[in-house]
C-alpha positions as CSV (number, residue, x, y, z in Angstrom):
1,M,-52.0,-119.9,-82.2
2,Y,-50.3,-117.1,-84.0
3,G,-46.8,-118.3,-83.0
4,T,-47.5,-121.9,-84.3
5,L,-48.9,-120.6,-87.6
6,F,-45.9,-118.3,-87.8
7,G,-43.6,-121.4,-87.6
8,V,-45.7,-123.3,-90.2
9,F,-45.5,-120.3,-92.6
10,A,-41.7,-120.0,-92.1
11,L,-41.2,-123.6,-93.2
12,Y,-43.7,-123.1,-96.0
13,G,-41.6,-120.2,-97.2
14,T,-38.5,-122.4,-97.2
15,S,-40.3,-125.0,-99.3
16,M,-41.2,-122.4,-101.9
17,T,-37.7,-121.3,-102.6
18,I,-35.3,-124.2,-102.2
19,I,-35.9,-125.5,-105.8
20,G,-34.8,-122.2,-107.2
21,A,-31.8,-122.1,-104.9
22,T,-30.7,-125.6,-106.0
23,L,-31.6,-125.1,-109.7
24,P,-28.0,-124.8,-110.9
25,K,-27.1,-128.1,-109.1
26,I,-30.2,-129.8,-110.4
27,L,-29.4,-128.7,-114.0
28,A,-25.8,-129.9,-113.6
29,D,-26.3,-133.1,-111.6
30,F,-29.4,-134.4,-113.3
31,G,-28.6,-133.2,-116.8
32,W,-31.9,-131.3,-117.3
33,N,-32.3,-128.4,-119.7
34,Y,-34.2,-125.2,-119.0
35,S,-37.5,-126.6,-120.4
36,T,-37.4,-129.8,-118.3
37,A,-36.6,-127.7,-115.2
38,G,-39.5,-125.4,-116.0
39,I,-41.9,-128.4,-116.3
40,V,-40.9,-129.8,-112.9
41,I,-41.0,-126.4,-111.2
42,G,-44.4,-125.8,-112.9
43,A,-45.7,-129.0,-111.3
44,G,-45.6,-127.4,-107.9
45,A,-47.6,-124.5,-109.2
46,V,-50.2,-126.8,-110.8
47,G,-50.7,-128.4,-107.4
48,Y,-50.9,-125.1,-105.7
49,F,-53.5,-123.5,-107.9
50,C,-55.6,-126.7,-107.9
51,S,-55.7,-126.8,-104.1
52,A,-55.7,-123.1,-103.3
53,Y,-59.3,-122.6,-104.4
54,A,-60.5,-126.0,-103.2
55,A,-59.0,-125.2,-99.8
56,G,-61.4,-122.3,-99.4
57,I,-64.3,-124.8,-99.8
58,L,-62.6,-127.4,-97.5
59,V,-62.2,-124.9,-94.7
60,A,-66.0,-124.3,-94.8
61,R,-66.8,-128.0,-95.1
62,I,-64.3,-129.9,-92.9
63,G,-62.7,-127.1,-91.0
64,P,-59.3,-125.4,-91.0
65,R,-57.5,-127.9,-88.9
66,A,-58.3,-130.9,-91.2
67,T,-57.5,-128.7,-94.3
68,I,-54.0,-127.7,-93.1
69,L,-53.2,-131.2,-91.9
70,I,-54.0,-132.6,-95.3
71,G,-51.8,-130.0,-96.8
72,L,-48.9,-130.8,-94.4
73,A,-49.2,-134.5,-95.2
74,L,-48.8,-133.9,-98.9
75,E,-45.9,-131.5,-98.4
76,I,-44.0,-133.9,-96.1
77,A,-44.4,-136.7,-98.6
78,G,-43.2,-134.7,-101.5
79,L,-40.2,-133.1,-99.8
80,A,-39.1,-136.4,-98.2
81,F,-38.4,-137.9,-101.6
82,F,-37.9,-134.9,-104.0
83,A,-34.6,-135.0,-105.9
84,S,-33.8,-138.5,-104.6
85,V,-33.6,-139.7,-108.2
86,P,-32.9,-137.7,-111.4
87,S,-36.1,-138.8,-113.2
88,P,-38.1,-135.7,-114.3
89,M,-41.4,-137.6,-114.2
90,V,-40.8,-138.8,-110.6
91,N,-39.8,-135.3,-109.5
92,F,-42.8,-133.8,-111.3
93,G,-45.1,-136.0,-109.3
94,L,-43.3,-135.2,-106.0
95,N,-43.4,-131.5,-106.6
96,L,-47.0,-131.7,-107.6
97,A,-47.7,-133.2,-104.1
98,V,-45.7,-130.4,-102.5
99,G,-47.7,-127.8,-104.4
100,L,-51.0,-129.4,-103.4
101,G,-50.0,-129.1,-99.8
102,Q,-48.8,-125.5,-100.2
103,G,-52.2,-124.4,-101.4
104,C,-53.9,-125.8,-98.4
105,I,-51.4,-124.4,-96.0
106,E,-51.4,-120.8,-97.4
107,L,-55.2,-120.6,-97.5
108,V,-55.6,-121.7,-93.9
109,V,-52.9,-119.4,-92.5
110,N,-54.2,-116.4,-94.4
111,W,-57.8,-117.2,-93.3
112,A,-56.8,-117.6,-89.6
113,T,-54.6,-114.5,-89.6
114,L,-57.4,-112.3,-91.0
115,R,-59.6,-113.4,-88.1
116,L,-56.8,-112.7,-85.6
117,E,-56.1,-109.3,-87.2
118,K,-57.5,-106.1,-85.6
119,P,-60.1,-104.4,-87.9
120,G,-58.5,-102.0,-90.4
121,S,-54.9,-103.2,-89.6
122,T,-52.4,-105.2,-91.7
123,R,-49.8,-105.6,-89.0
124,A,-50.6,-109.3,-88.2
125,M,-50.8,-110.2,-91.9
126,N,-47.5,-108.4,-92.8
127,L,-45.7,-110.1,-89.9
128,M,-47.1,-113.5,-90.8
129,H,-45.9,-113.1,-94.4
130,G,-42.6,-112.0,-92.8
131,A,-42.4,-115.5,-91.5
132,F,-42.7,-116.7,-95.1
133,A,-39.7,-114.5,-95.9
134,V,-37.7,-115.8,-93.0
135,G,-38.1,-119.3,-94.3
136,A,-37.5,-118.3,-97.9
137,L,-34.3,-116.6,-96.9
138,A,-33.1,-119.4,-94.6
139,G,-33.5,-122.2,-97.1
140,P,-31.2,-120.9,-99.9
141,F,-28.7,-119.7,-97.2
142,V,-28.4,-123.2,-95.8
143,I,-28.1,-124.7,-99.3
144,G,-25.2,-122.3,-100.0
145,L,-23.5,-123.5,-96.8
146,L,-24.1,-127.1,-97.7
147,M,-22.6,-126.7,-101.2
148,G,-19.7,-124.6,-99.8
149,A,-19.0,-127.5,-97.4
150,S,-19.2,-130.0,-100.3
151,L,-22.3,-131.7,-98.6
152,S,-25.3,-133.0,-100.5
153,W,-27.7,-130.2,-101.5
154,T,-30.6,-132.7,-101.2
155,L,-30.2,-132.7,-97.4
156,V,-32.3,-129.5,-97.1
157,Y,-35.3,-131.3,-98.6
158,R,-35.2,-134.1,-96.1
159,G,-34.6,-131.7,-93.2
160,I,-37.6,-129.5,-94.0
161,S,-39.9,-132.6,-94.2
162,V,-38.8,-133.6,-90.7
163,L,-39.4,-130.1,-89.3
164,F,-42.9,-130.2,-90.9
165,V,-43.6,-133.4,-89.1
166,I,-42.6,-131.9,-85.8
167,I,-44.7,-128.7,-86.1
168,S,-47.7,-130.7,-87.4
169,I,-48.1,-132.2,-83.9
170,G,-48.8,-128.7,-82.4
171,L,-51.6,-128.1,-84.9
172,F,-53.7,-130.7,-83.1
173,F,-53.9,-128.5,-80.1
174,L,-54.7,-125.1,-81.6
175,P,-58.2,-123.7,-80.9
176,F,-59.3,-123.3,-84.5
177,S,-62.9,-123.7,-83.3
178,A,-62.8,-120.1,-82.0
179,L,-62.2,-118.8,-85.5
180,V,-64.8,-121.0,-87.4
181,V,-67.8,-119.2,-88.8
182,P,-71.2,-120.1,-87.3
183,S,-73.2,-123.0,-88.6
184,G,-75.2,-122.1,-91.7
185,T,-72.7,-119.5,-93.0
186,V,-71.2,-122.0,-95.4
187,E,-74.3,-122.1,-97.5
188,K,-74.6,-118.3,-97.4
189,Q,-71.0,-118.0,-98.5
190,L,-71.2,-120.5,-101.3
191,G,-74.4,-118.9,-102.5
192,K,-72.6,-115.6,-103.0
193,S,-70.6,-116.8,-106.0
194,V,-72.6,-115.0,-108.6
195,S,-72.4,-111.6,-106.9
196,L,-68.7,-112.1,-106.2
197,Y,-68.0,-112.6,-109.9
198,K,-69.6,-109.2,-110.7
199,H,-67.4,-107.4,-108.3
200,S,-64.3,-105.9,-109.9
201,A,-62.2,-106.3,-106.7
202,Y,-62.7,-110.1,-106.9
203,W,-61.0,-110.1,-110.3
204,F,-58.4,-107.5,-109.7
205,G,-57.3,-109.4,-106.6
206,F,-56.9,-112.5,-108.8
207,I,-55.0,-110.7,-111.6
208,A,-52.7,-108.9,-109.1
209,L,-51.7,-112.1,-107.4
210,F,-51.5,-114.0,-110.7
211,L,-48.9,-111.5,-112.0
212,Y,-47.2,-110.8,-108.7
213,V,-46.6,-114.4,-107.6
214,G,-45.4,-115.2,-111.1
215,V,-42.8,-112.4,-110.9
216,E,-41.8,-113.0,-107.3
217,L,-41.3,-116.7,-107.6
218,G,-39.9,-116.3,-111.1
219,V,-37.1,-114.0,-109.9
220,S,-36.5,-116.2,-106.9
221,N,-36.3,-119.4,-108.9
222,W,-34.1,-118.0,-111.6
223,V,-31.9,-115.3,-110.0
224,A,-29.3,-117.9,-108.9
225,E,-28.9,-119.1,-112.5
226,Y,-29.0,-115.5,-113.7
227,F,-26.0,-114.5,-111.6
228,V,-24.1,-117.6,-112.6
229,T,-24.7,-117.1,-116.3
230,V,-24.7,-113.3,-116.6
231,F,-22.3,-112.1,-113.9
232,G,-20.0,-115.1,-113.7
233,A,-20.8,-115.9,-110.0
234,S,-20.1,-119.3,-108.5
235,V,-23.0,-121.7,-107.9
236,S,-22.9,-121.1,-104.1
237,V,-22.9,-117.3,-104.6
238,G,-25.8,-117.7,-106.9
239,S,-27.7,-119.5,-104.2
240,F,-26.9,-116.7,-101.7
241,M,-28.5,-114.3,-104.2
242,V,-31.8,-116.1,-103.6
243,S,-31.4,-115.5,-99.9
244,L,-30.5,-111.8,-100.6
245,F,-33.7,-111.4,-102.6
246,W,-35.7,-112.8,-99.7
247,A,-33.7,-110.8,-97.2
248,G,-35.0,-107.6,-98.9
249,L,-38.5,-109.0,-98.8
250,L,-38.1,-109.9,-95.1
251,A,-36.9,-106.4,-94.3
252,G,-40.0,-104.9,-95.9
253,R,-42.4,-107.3,-94.3
254,F,-41.1,-106.8,-90.8
255,G,-40.0,-103.3,-91.2
256,M,-43.2,-101.9,-92.7
257,P,-45.5,-102.7,-89.8
258,L,-42.9,-101.6,-87.3
259,L,-41.8,-98.3,-88.9
260,Y,-44.9,-97.2,-90.8
261,K,-47.8,-96.2,-88.4
262,G,-50.0,-94.6,-91.0
263,D,-53.2,-96.1,-92.5
264,R,-52.5,-95.4,-96.2
265,K,-52.0,-99.0,-97.2
266,D,-53.1,-98.1,-100.8
267,I,-50.1,-95.7,-101.3
268,V,-47.7,-98.2,-99.8
269,L,-48.9,-100.9,-102.1
270,V,-48.5,-98.8,-105.3
271,L,-45.1,-97.4,-104.3
272,M,-43.6,-100.8,-103.3
273,S,-44.9,-102.4,-106.5
274,I,-43.2,-99.6,-108.5
275,L,-39.9,-100.2,-106.6
276,M,-40.2,-103.9,-107.5
277,S,-40.7,-103.1,-111.2
278,I,-37.9,-100.6,-111.4
279,S,-35.4,-103.0,-109.7
280,V,-36.3,-106.0,-111.9
281,A,-36.0,-103.7,-115.0
282,A,-32.6,-102.4,-113.9
283,L,-31.4,-106.1,-113.5
284,S,-32.6,-106.8,-117.0
285,V,-30.8,-103.7,-118.4
286,L,-27.5,-104.8,-116.7
287,G,-27.9,-108.3,-118.2
288,L,-28.5,-106.9,-121.7
289,S,-25.6,-104.4,-121.4
290,G,-23.0,-107.2,-121.5
291,I,-21.0,-105.6,-118.7
292,G,-20.9,-108.9,-116.9
293,A,-18.8,-109.4,-113.8
294,P,-18.0,-105.7,-113.2
295,A,-21.7,-105.0,-112.7
296,F,-21.9,-107.7,-110.0
297,Y,-22.2,-105.5,-107.0
298,V,-24.8,-103.2,-108.6
299,A,-26.8,-106.3,-109.4
300,V,-26.5,-107.5,-105.8
301,V,-28.1,-104.2,-104.6
302,L,-30.8,-104.4,-107.2
303,T,-31.7,-107.9,-106.1
304,A,-32.2,-106.8,-102.6
305,L,-34.3,-103.8,-103.7
306,A,-36.4,-106.1,-105.9
307,G,-37.1,-108.2,-102.8
308,L,-37.9,-105.1,-100.7
309,G,-40.4,-103.9,-103.4
310,C,-42.1,-107.3,-103.4
311,S,-42.4,-107.4,-99.6
312,V,-45.8,-106.0,-98.9
313,I,-47.7,-106.6,-102.1
314,Y,-49.1,-110.0,-101.3
315,P,-50.3,-109.3,-97.7
316,I,-51.8,-106.0,-98.6
317,V,-53.6,-107.4,-101.6
318,V,-55.0,-110.2,-99.4
319,T,-56.1,-107.6,-96.8
320,F,-57.9,-105.5,-99.4
321,V,-59.6,-108.6,-100.9
322,G,-60.7,-109.8,-97.5
323,G,-62.0,-106.3,-96.6
324,A,-64.0,-106.0,-99.8
325,F,-65.8,-109.3,-99.0
326,P,-66.3,-109.5,-95.2
327,N,-69.1,-112.1,-95.5
328,A,-67.3,-114.4,-98.0
329,Q,-63.6,-114.0,-97.0
330,S,-62.5,-117.6,-97.5
331,E,-63.9,-117.9,-101.0
332,A,-62.6,-114.4,-102.1
333,I,-59.1,-115.0,-100.6
334,S,-58.9,-118.5,-102.1
335,F,-59.9,-117.2,-105.5
336,A,-57.2,-114.5,-105.3
337,A,-54.7,-117.1,-104.1
338,T,-55.7,-119.3,-107.0
339,G,-54.6,-116.5,-109.3
340,G,-51.2,-116.6,-107.5
341,G,-51.0,-120.3,-108.0
342,I,-51.8,-120.1,-111.7
343,G,-49.1,-117.4,-112.0
344,A,-46.7,-119.6,-110.3
345,F,-47.6,-122.4,-112.7
346,T,-47.6,-120.3,-115.9
347,F,-44.5,-118.2,-115.4
348,P,-42.0,-121.1,-115.1
349,F,-43.1,-122.3,-118.5
350,I,-42.8,-118.8,-120.0
351,M,-39.4,-118.3,-118.4
352,S,-38.0,-121.7,-119.3
353,N,-39.2,-121.5,-123.0
354,I,-37.9,-117.9,-123.4
355,A,-34.6,-118.8,-121.7
356,Q,-34.3,-122.0,-123.9
357,A,-34.9,-120.0,-127.1
358,W,-33.3,-116.6,-126.5
359,G,-31.3,-116.9,-123.3
360,I,-32.0,-116.1,-119.6
361,R,-31.5,-112.4,-120.2
362,A,-34.6,-112.3,-122.4
363,G,-36.5,-114.1,-119.6
364,F,-35.8,-111.3,-117.2
365,V,-36.9,-108.8,-119.8
366,A,-40.3,-110.6,-119.8
367,Y,-40.5,-110.4,-116.0
368,T,-39.8,-106.7,-116.2
369,V,-42.9,-106.2,-118.5
370,F,-45.1,-108.3,-116.2
371,S,-43.9,-106.5,-113.1
372,F,-45.1,-103.2,-114.4
373,V,-48.5,-104.8,-115.2
374,V,-48.6,-105.7,-111.5
375,V,-48.6,-102.0,-110.7
376,A,-51.6,-101.5,-112.9
377,A,-53.4,-104.5,-111.4
378,C,-52.8,-103.3,-107.8
379,T,-54.2,-99.8,-108.8
380,G,-57.3,-101.5,-110.2
381,L,-57.8,-103.5,-107.0
382,L,-57.6,-100.3,-104.9
383,W,-60.2,-98.7,-107.1
384,G,-62.5,-101.8,-107.0
385,S,-62.2,-102.5,-103.3
386,V,-63.9,-99.2,-102.4
387,R,-67.2,-100.9,-102.9
388,K,-67.9,-103.7,-100.4
389,E,-69.8,-106.9,-101.5
């Protein structure tokens, strides 16, 4: 089961980053401006946060298998046709479908991984989110190769949809029933809403993922354009910078559970969030300095470090939220994931409007501010999660 879900999450990671990697080509080939691109990118986030919370209820009502298959069907349909025409409205609708599918997929994978995880450990969760990073790295890398070979960049969307179809077949045979909560627990879980709302960890988990996902996907979606505009990189090199960001993230998600054997997940969370913030801040300073191309290699290193800093934030936050609510995990995790979805929806609009009005450098300054607030939110979660629901 874990291996199949690992494959699903790797493809899911690819689907989350390919729009950012192809953004310079979308802007050039379709004639979109930053605001239009922000609206289309935001459609996926709208779908994600609408389905992320609903998926927690669906898991309890119709089961995890049906929930993830619904998500995969939506994702396949959206990716099969995205960017086939330049119409912003058509692509808005297709990316909305992709986002709706992504919310269902992420909730079910996190839900199942928590039940497969050993008590008190984050190894399985870190490795699972490492799968996300594998896909997130591979997609932009393939796009860079396609563009370098003068092939159509839209091929990556069609290819991923086909791979999703293939892996969906395996989900019919997974023993999800072994992970499902006993009958009657649904009503108990849904009846806990009032007490959950009073728990600070419930809200800090939401806030932490709201800000973190906004920063993570914001940097991923715009770093290619940032390198093209600020450092004079080619479009294909800009695409590889998206892969480099996710390579740093991948190194942390696989390296942390393998190299760190301690149990101080709280310290790891704070330190890595600080690394993320400092790296994004330094990228912003380089952009504002006006040095341009000579600062390219320093910016490359900072991009990798930003990804490394991002690496363990999401899985550790999910682990702390799940640990704080052992009897209502699906609802608590889905609420935190909804925060991430709203962040993914909100931040593209913030970034596109700032970039349109003051330039892309100003947009990265905004991400710097939000990244430091992530550190504060994670600290608040650690404080609030001491008290179980």
